[in-house]
Every structure is written in structure tokens, then in C-alpha cells.
GUMI-907313 format. One record per residue: x, y, z of N, C-alpha, C in turn; chain; residue number from 1. Coordinates in nm, 3 decimals. Example, Ala and Ser with C-alpha at 12.3 -4.5 7.8 and 13.67 -1.06 7.14 Angstrom:
% GUMI-907313
+---------+---------+---------+---------+---------+---------+---------+---------+---------+---+-----+
|     n_u |     n_v |     n_w |    ca_u |    ca_v |    ca_w |     c_u |     c_v |     c_w | c |   k |
+---------+---------+---------+---------+---------+---------+---------+---------+---------+---+-----+
|   1.319 |  -0.569 |   0.780 |   1.230 |  -0.450 |   0.780 |   1.320 |  -0.330 |   0.780 | A |   1 |
|   1.285 |  -0.225 |   0.708 |   1.367 |  -0.106 |   0.714 |   1.290 |   0.003 |   0.787 | A |   2 |
+---------+---------+---------+---------+---------+---------+---------+---------+---------+---+-----+
//
This chain:
% GUMI-907313
+---------+---------+---------+---------+---------+---------+---------+---------+---------+---+-----+
|     n_u |     n_v |     n_w |    ca_u |    ca_v |    ca_w |     c_u |     c_v |     c_w | c |   k |
+---------+---------+---------+---------+---------+---------+---------+---------+---------+---+-----+
|   1.198 |   0.342 |  -1.706 |   1.199 |   0.361 |  -1.563 |   1.124 |   0.247 |  -1.491 | A |   1 |
|   1.018 |   0.198 |  -1.553 |   0.942 |   0.089 |  -1.491 |   1.029 |  -0.036 |  -1.476 | A |   2 |
|   1.122 |  -0.054 |  -1.568 |   1.211 |  -0.170 |  -1.559 |   1.291 |  -0.166 |  -1.428 | A |   3 |
|   1.338 |  -0.049 |  -1.389 |   1.415 |  -0.035 |  -1.265 |   1.327 |  -0.062 |  -1.143 | A |   4 |
|   1.204 |  -0.016 |  -1.147 |   1.112 |  -0.042 |  -1.036 |   1.082 |  -0.191 |  -1.025 | A |   5 |
|   1.064 |  -0.256 |  -1.140 |   1.038 |  -0.399 |  -1.142 |   1.159 |  -0.475 |  -1.087 | A |   6 |
|   1.278 |  -0.437 |  -1.131 |   1.400 |  -0.501 |  -1.083 |   1.417 |  -0.479 |  -0.932 | A |   7 |
|   1.378 |  -0.363 |  -0.884 |   1.387 |  -0.333 |  -0.741 |   1.306 |  -0.434 |  -0.661 | A |   8 |
|   1.189 |  -0.472 |  -0.714 |   1.103 |  -0.570 |  -0.646 |   1.159 |  -0.711 |  -0.658 | A |   9 |
|   1.221 |  -0.743 |  -0.771 |   1.270 |  -0.878 |  -0.795 |   1.405 |  -0.907 |  -0.732 | A |  10 |
|   1.483 |  -0.804 |  -0.702 |   1.618 |  -0.823 |  -0.649 |   1.633 |  -0.758 |  -0.511 | A |  11 |
|   1.559 |  -0.806 |  -0.411 |   1.560 |  -0.740 |  -0.280 |   1.694 |  -0.748 |  -0.206 | A |  12 |
|   1.779 |  -0.841 |  -0.243 |   1.907 |  -0.857 |  -0.173 |   2.027 |  -0.809 |  -0.254 | A |  13 |
|   2.002 |  -0.746 |  -0.367 |   2.113 |  -0.699 |  -0.451 |   2.179 |  -0.576 |  -0.387 | A |  14 |
|   2.302 |  -0.553 |  -0.424 |   2.378 |  -0.441 |  -0.369 |   2.308 |  -0.308 |  -0.398 | A |  15 |
|   2.269 |  -0.284 |  -0.523 |   2.207 |  -0.155 |  -0.557 |   2.075 |  -0.137 |  -0.482 | A |  16 |
|   2.000 |  -0.245 |  -0.461 |   1.874 |  -0.238 |  -0.387 |   1.901 |  -0.198 |  -0.242 | A |  17 |
|   2.002 |  -0.259 |  -0.181 |   2.037 |  -0.226 |  -0.042 |   2.086 |  -0.083 |  -0.028 | A |  18 |
|   2.157 |  -0.033 |  -0.127 |   2.204 |   0.106 |  -0.124 |   2.086 |   0.202 |  -0.129 | A |  19 |
|   1.992 |   0.177 |  -0.220 |   1.873 |   0.263 |  -0.232 |   1.795 |   0.262 |  -0.100 | A |  20 |
|   1.772 |   0.143 |  -0.044 |   1.697 |   0.133 |   0.082 |   1.768 |   0.203 |   0.197 | A |  21 |
|   1.902 |   0.190 |   0.203 |   1.974 |   0.254 |   0.313 |   1.976 |   0.406 |   0.298 | A |  22 |
|   1.978 |   0.455 |   0.174 |   1.982 |   0.600 |   0.153 |   1.845 |   0.666 |   0.171 | A |  23 |
|   1.740 |   0.602 |   0.120 |   1.607 |   0.663 |   0.120 |   1.510 |   0.602 |   0.220 | A |  24 |
|   1.543 |   0.484 |   0.274 |   1.452 |   0.417 |   0.366 |   1.348 |   0.336 |   0.291 | A |  25 |
|   1.274 |   0.255 |   0.364 |   1.169 |   0.175 |   0.302 |   1.032 |   0.223 |   0.349 | A |  26 |
|   0.933 |   0.193 |   0.269 |   0.796 |   0.226 |   0.305 |   0.748 |   0.132 |   0.413 | A |  27 |
|   0.627 |   0.155 |   0.462 |   0.575 |   0.079 |   0.574 |   0.561 |  -0.070 |   0.547 | A |  28 |
|   0.552 |  -0.110 |   0.420 |   0.540 |  -0.253 |   0.390 |   0.675 |  -0.323 |   0.388 | A |  29 |
|   0.785 |  -0.248 |   0.388 |   0.917 |  -0.306 |   0.397 |   0.977 |  -0.353 |   0.266 | A |  30 |
|   0.904 |  -0.343 |   0.156 |   0.962 |  -0.391 |   0.031 |   0.981 |  -0.284 |  -0.075 | A |  31 |
|   0.925 |  -0.169 |  -0.063 |   0.951 |  -0.064 |  -0.161 |   1.017 |   0.055 |  -0.093 | A |  32 |
|   1.106 |   0.120 |  -0.167 |   1.180 |   0.233 |  -0.111 |   1.096 |   0.359 |  -0.119 | A |  33 |
|   1.125 |   0.451 |  -0.031 |   1.059 |   0.580 |  -0.036 |   1.109 |   0.657 |  -0.157 | A |  34 |
|   1.033 |   0.753 |  -0.200 |   1.072 |   0.835 |  -0.315 |   1.199 |   0.911 |  -0.285 | A |  35 |
|   1.279 |   0.928 |  -0.387 |   1.404 |   1.001 |  -0.371 |   1.382 |   1.150 |  -0.367 | A |  36 |
|   1.390 |   1.208 |  -0.250 |   1.374 |   1.353 |  -0.236 |   1.499 |   1.419 |  -0.182 | A |  37 |
|   1.595 |   1.335 |  -0.138 |   1.718 |   1.387 |  -0.079 |   1.821 |   1.409 |  -0.189 | A |  38 |
|   1.908 |   1.504 |  -0.169 |   2.023 |   1.518 |  -0.257 |   2.007 |   1.625 |  -0.362 | A |  39 |
|   2.088 |   1.612 |  -0.463 |   2.095 |   1.714 |  -0.568 |   1.982 |   1.697 |  -0.669 | A |  40 |
|   1.978 |   1.789 |  -0.763 |   1.877 |   1.782 |  -0.867 |   1.908 |   1.668 |  -0.964 | A |  41 |
|   2.031 |   1.621 |  -0.965 |   2.072 |   1.508 |  -1.050 |   2.067 |   1.382 |  -0.964 | A |  42 |
|   1.948 |   1.329 |  -0.944 |   1.927 |   1.216 |  -0.856 |   1.852 |   1.107 |  -0.934 | A |  43 |
|   1.922 |   1.001 |  -0.978 |   1.856 |   0.899 |  -1.060 |   1.737 |   0.832 |  -0.991 | A |  44 |
|   1.749 |   0.801 |  -0.860 |   1.636 |   0.735 |  -0.793 |   1.514 |   0.825 |  -0.784 | A |  45 |
|   1.537 |   0.955 |  -0.774 |   1.424 |   1.049 |  -0.771 |   1.347 |   1.040 |  -0.902 | A |  46 |
|   1.420 |   1.034 |  -1.013 |   1.355 |   1.022 |  -1.144 |   1.284 |   0.888 |  -1.160 | A |  47 |
|   1.348 |   0.781 |  -1.114 |   1.288 |   0.648 |  -1.125 |   1.164 |   0.639 |  -1.037 | A |  48 |
|   1.174 |   0.684 |  -0.913 |   1.062 |   0.671 |  -0.820 |   0.947 |   0.766 |  -0.852 | A |  49 |
|   0.971 |   0.865 |  -0.937 |   0.864 |   0.957 |  -0.977 |   0.748 |   0.881 |  -1.042 | A |  50 |
|   0.779 |   0.776 |  -1.115 |   0.675 |   0.699 |  -1.183 |   0.621 |   0.583 |  -1.102 | A |  51 |
|   0.658 |   0.576 |  -0.974 |   0.618 |   0.462 |  -0.891 |   0.467 |   0.449 |  -0.879 | A |  52 |
|   0.395 |   0.558 |  -0.860 |   0.251 |   0.550 |  -0.841 |   0.183 |   0.487 |  -0.962 | A |  53 |
|   0.221 |   0.530 |  -1.081 |   0.164 |   0.474 |  -1.204 |   0.201 |   0.327 |  -1.218 | A |  54 |
|   0.328 |   0.297 |  -1.192 |   0.376 |   0.158 |  -1.199 |   0.298 |   0.072 |  -1.100 | A |  55 |
|   0.284 |   0.120 |  -0.979 |   0.219 |   0.046 |  -0.871 |   0.073 |   0.017 |  -0.903 | A |  56 |
|   0.006 |   0.111 |  -0.968 |  -0.135 |   0.092 |  -1.002 |  -0.154 |  -0.014 |  -1.109 | A |  57 |
|  -0.049 |  -0.043 |  -1.185 |  -0.057 |  -0.145 |  -1.290 |  -0.021 |  -0.284 |  -1.238 | A |  58 |
|   0.020 |  -0.294 |  -1.113 |   0.060 |  -0.422 |  -1.054 |  -0.051 |  -0.472 |  -0.963 | A |  59 |
|  -0.058 |  -0.602 |  -0.950 |  -0.149 |  -0.664 |  -0.855 |  -0.068 |  -0.752 |  -0.763 | A |  60 |
|  -0.096 |  -0.747 |  -0.635 |  -0.016 |  -0.818 |  -0.537 |  -0.085 |  -0.944 |  -0.487 | A |  61 |
|  -0.004 |  -1.043 |  -0.453 |  -0.054 |  -1.164 |  -0.389 |  -0.045 |  -1.140 |  -0.238 | A |  62 |
|  -0.154 |  -1.156 |  -0.168 |  -0.162 |  -1.119 |  -0.027 |  -0.078 |  -1.209 |   0.063 | A |  63 |
|  -0.082 |  -1.337 |   0.044 |  -0.009 |  -1.429 |   0.131 |  -0.060 |  -1.418 |   0.274 | A |  64 |
|   0.030 |  -1.393 |   0.370 |  -0.011 |  -1.381 |   0.510 |  -0.059 |  -1.240 |   0.545 | A |  65 |
|  -0.054 |  -1.148 |   0.451 |  -0.106 |  -1.013 |   0.472 |  -0.015 |  -0.919 |   0.546 | A |  66 |
|   0.107 |  -0.958 |   0.574 |   0.197 |  -0.873 |   0.652 |   0.275 |  -0.773 |   0.569 | A |  67 |
|   0.285 |  -0.794 |   0.438 |   0.364 |  -0.703 |   0.356 |   0.281 |  -0.626 |   0.254 | A |  68 |
|   0.153 |  -0.648 |   0.252 |   0.066 |  -0.578 |   0.158 |  -0.018 |  -0.477 |   0.237 | A |  69 |
|  -0.006 |  -0.351 |   0.201 |  -0.080 |  -0.246 |   0.271 |  -0.227 |  -0.249 |   0.232 | A |  70 |
|  -0.312 |  -0.244 |   0.332 |  -0.457 |  -0.255 |   0.311 |  -0.509 |  -0.145 |   0.220 | A |  71 |
|  -0.481 |  -0.021 |   0.251 |  -0.537 |   0.093 |   0.177 |  -0.457 |   0.131 |   0.054 | A |  72 |
|  -0.326 |   0.115 |   0.057 |  -0.240 |   0.174 |  -0.047 |  -0.195 |   0.080 |  -0.156 | A |  73 |
|  -0.205 |  -0.050 |  -0.137 |  -0.159 |  -0.145 |  -0.238 |  -0.277 |  -0.199 |  -0.317 | A |  74 |
|  -0.249 |  -0.241 |  -0.440 |  -0.352 |  -0.296 |  -0.528 |  -0.360 |  -0.446 |  -0.506 | A |  75 |
|  -0.449 |  -0.488 |  -0.419 |  -0.462 |  -0.630 |  -0.387 |  -0.602 |  -0.683 |  -0.414 | A |  76 |
|  -0.696 |  -0.596 |  -0.449 |  -0.829 |  -0.639 |  -0.492 |  -0.844 |  -0.603 |  -0.640 | A |  77 |
|  -0.926 |  -0.676 |  -0.711 |  -0.941 |  -0.655 |  -0.855 |  -0.986 |  -0.515 |  -0.894 | A |  78 |
|  -1.063 |  -0.452 |  -0.808 |  -1.122 |  -0.322 |  -0.841 |  -1.022 |  -0.207 |  -0.835 | A |  79 |
|  -0.908 |  -0.225 |  -0.769 |  -0.807 |  -0.120 |  -0.761 |  -0.759 |  -0.095 |  -0.619 | A |  80 |
|  -0.702 |   0.020 |  -0.597 |  -0.648 |   0.059 |  -0.467 |  -0.763 |   0.109 |  -0.380 | A |  81 |
|  -0.777 |   0.053 |  -0.260 |  -0.892 |   0.083 |  -0.175 |  -0.901 |   0.230 |  -0.134 | A |  82 |
|  -0.787 |   0.297 |  -0.112 |  -0.796 |   0.438 |  -0.072 |  -0.849 |   0.524 |  -0.185 | A |  83 |
|  -0.834 |   0.481 |  -0.309 |  -0.890 |   0.554 |  -0.422 |  -1.038 |   0.521 |  -0.442 | A |  84 |
|  -1.074 |   0.398 |  -0.412 |  -1.214 |   0.355 |  -0.427 |  -1.303 |   0.411 |  -0.316 | A |  85 |
|  -1.247 |   0.423 |  -0.196 |  -1.324 |   0.466 |  -0.079 |  -1.250 |   0.576 |  -0.002 | A |  86 |
|  -1.235 |   0.694 |  -0.061 |  -1.155 |   0.799 |   0.004 |  -1.212 |   0.845 |   0.138 | A |  87 |
|  -1.342 |   0.844 |   0.154 |  -1.402 |   0.887 |   0.282 |  -1.372 |   0.787 |   0.392 | A |  88 |
|  -1.380 |   0.658 |   0.360 |  -1.348 |   0.556 |   0.459 |  -1.199 |   0.559 |   0.494 | A |  89 |
|  -1.116 |   0.580 |   0.393 |  -0.972 |   0.590 |   0.415 |  -0.939 |   0.706 |   0.509 | A |  90 |
|  -1.003 |   0.820 |   0.488 |  -0.978 |   0.939 |   0.571 |  -1.015 |   0.915 |   0.717 | A |  91 |
|  -1.113 |   0.830 |   0.741 |  -1.157 |   0.803 |   0.878 |  -1.080 |   0.691 |   0.948 | A |  92 |
|  -1.002 |   0.617 |   0.873 |  -0.929 |   0.503 |   0.931 |  -0.807 |   0.549 |   1.009 | A |  93 |
|  -0.787 |   0.489 |   1.124 |  -0.664 |   0.516 |   1.202 |  -0.553 |   0.421 |   1.160 | A |  94 |
|  -0.582 |   0.334 |   1.065 |  -0.486 |   0.233 |   1.019 |  -0.444 |   0.257 |   0.875 | A |  95 |
|  -0.422 |   0.380 |   0.839 |  -0.397 |   0.415 |   0.699 |  -0.272 |   0.353 |   0.639 | A |  96 |
|  -0.169 |   0.332 |   0.715 |  -0.043 |   0.282 |   0.661 |  -0.016 |   0.135 |   0.697 | A |  97 |
|  -0.112 |   0.069 |   0.755 |  -0.089 |  -0.067 |   0.805 |  -0.121 |  -0.174 |   0.700 | A |  98 |
|  -0.064 |  -0.291 |   0.723 |  -0.085 |  -0.403 |   0.631 |  -0.219 |  -0.471 |   0.656 | A |  99 |
|  -0.256 |  -0.558 |   0.564 |  -0.384 |  -0.629 |   0.573 |  -0.396 |  -0.707 |   0.702 | A | 100 |
|  -0.285 |  -0.763 |   0.749 |  -0.290 |  -0.845 |   0.870 |  -0.339 |  -0.767 |   0.993 | A | 101 |
|  -0.329 |  -0.634 |   0.991 |  -0.377 |  -0.552 |   1.102 |  -0.527 |  -0.524 |   1.095 | A | 102 |
|  -0.590 |  -0.565 |   0.986 |  -0.731 |  -0.535 |   0.965 |  -0.823 |  -0.655 |   0.987 | A | 103 |
|  -0.768 |  -0.773 |   0.988 |  -0.852 |  -0.892 |   0.987 |  -0.823 |  -0.981 |   1.107 | A | 104 |
|  -0.930 |  -1.039 |   1.160 |  -0.919 |  -1.140 |   1.265 |  -0.953 |  -1.273 |   1.200 | A | 105 |
|  -0.850 |  -1.351 |   1.166 |  -0.872 |  -1.476 |   1.094 |  -0.927 |  -1.586 |   1.184 | A | 106 |
|  -0.927 |  -1.563 |   1.313 |  -0.979 |  -1.664 |   1.405 |  -1.130 |  -1.658 |   1.419 | A | 107 |
|  -1.192 |  -1.554 |   1.369 |  -1.337 |  -1.543 |   1.379 |  -1.402 |  -1.603 |   1.254 | A | 108 |
|  -1.520 |  -1.659 |   1.272 |  -1.595 |  -1.715 |   1.160 |  -1.733 |  -1.653 |   1.162 | A | 109 |
|  -1.775 |  -1.581 |   1.059 |  -1.697 |  -1.545 |   0.942 |  -1.585 |  -1.447 |   0.978 | A | 110 |
|  -1.495 |  -1.425 |   0.884 |  -1.382 |  -1.336 |   0.905 |  -1.431 |  -1.197 |   0.942 | A | 111 |
|  -1.371 |  -1.138 |   1.044 |  -1.409 |  -1.005 |   1.092 |  -1.306 |  -0.902 |   1.047 | A | 112 |
|  -1.351 |  -0.801 |   0.975 |  -1.263 |  -0.692 |   0.929 |  -1.279 |  -0.572 |   1.021 | A | 113 |
|  -1.168 |  -0.516 |   1.067 |  -1.169 |  -0.398 |   1.154 |  -1.097 |  -0.285 |   1.082 | A | 114 |
|  -1.173 |  -0.187 |   1.033 |  -1.117 |  -0.075 |   0.958 |  -1.051 |   0.029 |   1.049 | A | 115 |
|  -1.076 |   0.022 |   1.177 |  -1.016 |   0.116 |   1.271 |  -1.064 |   0.259 |   1.252 | A | 116 |
|  -1.194 |   0.278 |   1.236 |  -1.247 |   0.413 |   1.217 |  -1.235 |   0.493 |   1.346 | A | 117 |
|  -1.206 |   0.622 |   1.330 |  -1.190 |   0.712 |   1.445 |  -1.321 |   0.736 |   1.518 | A | 118 |
|  -1.430 |   0.722 |   1.447 |  -1.562 |   0.747 |   1.504 |  -1.663 |   0.663 |   1.427 | A | 119 |
|  -1.787 |   0.663 |   1.474 |  -1.894 |   0.594 |   1.402 |  -1.919 |   0.665 |   1.270 | A | 120 |
|  -1.953 |   0.587 |   1.169 |  -1.981 |   0.645 |   1.037 |  -2.118 |   0.711 |   1.035 | A | 121 |
|  -2.127 |   0.826 |   0.967 |  -2.258 |   0.888 |   0.948 |  -2.323 |   0.826 |   0.825 | A | 122 |
|  -2.446 |   0.866 |   0.796 |  -2.521 |   0.803 |   0.686 |  -2.449 |   0.814 |   0.552 | A | 123 |
|  -2.393 |   0.929 |   0.522 |  -2.322 |   0.948 |   0.396 |  -2.197 |   0.863 |   0.384 | A | 124 |
|  -2.129 |   0.845 |   0.495 |  -2.007 |   0.764 |   0.496 |  -2.037 |   0.615 |   0.495 | A | 125 |
|  -2.147 |   0.578 |   0.558 |  -2.183 |   0.437 |   0.569 |  -2.217 |   0.376 |   0.434 | A | 126 |
|  -2.256 |   0.457 |   0.339 |  -2.295 |   0.407 |   0.206 |  -2.184 |   0.323 |   0.144 | A | 127 |
|  -2.059 |   0.365 |   0.156 |  -1.948 |   0.292 |   0.096 |  -1.904 |   0.169 |   0.173 | A | 128 |
|  -1.942 |   0.160 |   0.299 |  -1.895 |   0.051 |   0.385 |  -1.937 |  -0.089 |   0.336 | A | 129 |
|  -2.066 |  -0.111 |   0.306 |  -2.105 |  -0.246 |   0.258 |  -2.035 |  -0.284 |   0.129 | A | 130 |
|  -2.015 |  -0.189 |   0.040 |  -1.945 |  -0.218 |  -0.086 |  -1.799 |  -0.254 |  -0.060 | A | 131 |
|  -1.735 |  -0.184 |   0.032 |  -1.596 |  -0.215 |   0.068 |  -1.586 |  -0.356 |   0.124 | A | 132 |
|  -1.680 |  -0.390 |   0.210 |  -1.680 |  -0.525 |   0.269 |  -1.704 |  -0.631 |   0.161 | A | 133 |
|  -1.788 |  -0.599 |   0.063 |  -1.816 |  -0.693 |  -0.046 |  -1.691 |  -0.714 |  -0.131 | A | 134 |
|  -1.618 |  -0.609 |  -0.157 |  -1.498 |  -0.617 |  -0.242 |  -1.388 |  -0.698 |  -0.175 | A | 135 |
|  -1.369 |  -0.676 |  -0.045 |  -1.261 |  -0.748 |   0.021 |  -1.306 |  -0.888 |   0.060 | A | 136 |
+---------+---------+---------+---------+---------+---------+---------+---------+---------+---+-----+
//
């Protein structure tokens, strides 16, 4: 099943890739399809996409301009997926599904990261903030 997920990433313009994307839609980053939940119980994409989370955790992404890599949900730092490393910070962010480019102001020196928290962090929540900033 992982082979199909890998091929899905490598062949973004192939006919089968376009069919999957048109039937199930794409995720917020625009390059992976949503899980197959539509249709009958005999749904090949549903079976393939079932292992996506495990597959995704084994991959590391190159950030580039930051527009296609999700800040919280993709594995772009060595330590792992940020929403798993910092679940309390993730829960407070209003930018849960957005890409890295929505979190950073590259024109500021030093670089300024904006997590988009709904409110000020309390003492217990603030503990993870410096570590998150160190990791990114």
C-alpha cells in the first residue's frame, strides 16, 4: 500500500492521480488526497489511504518556499510532526491547517514566527513554547 502512496506523490499529473483527487478532493496542502470515505465497502483508495498516517510519519519533507508543507501536520522538522510534539500549542492555534508560509515573516530579522494562538498562553502552556521555537 505504501508503494501506491509513494507513487501518488511522484506522479501528480498522471491520470489515476487526477481521478483520485477529483473523486476525493485534496488536503489543504494541495498535494495529498483526502482519505477515501465515499462509496462502497469495496473501495481501493480507502484501503490505500488507511495507511497514510503511518506512511506520512516515515517521510520527511523539504520545505522550499513553505507554501505546500503544513506547519502542524507535516513532518518537516527532525523531531517529528509538531502537532504530536506540542498538542497543547496545536489546540490553541487558529492556524491548524495552514502551511509554514502562514506562520513566518521572512522580512523580519531575526525571523518572526506567529503561531496564531487564540489567547495568551498560561504558565503550563508556555512551557512548550520555547522548545517549539528552538526546534523550528
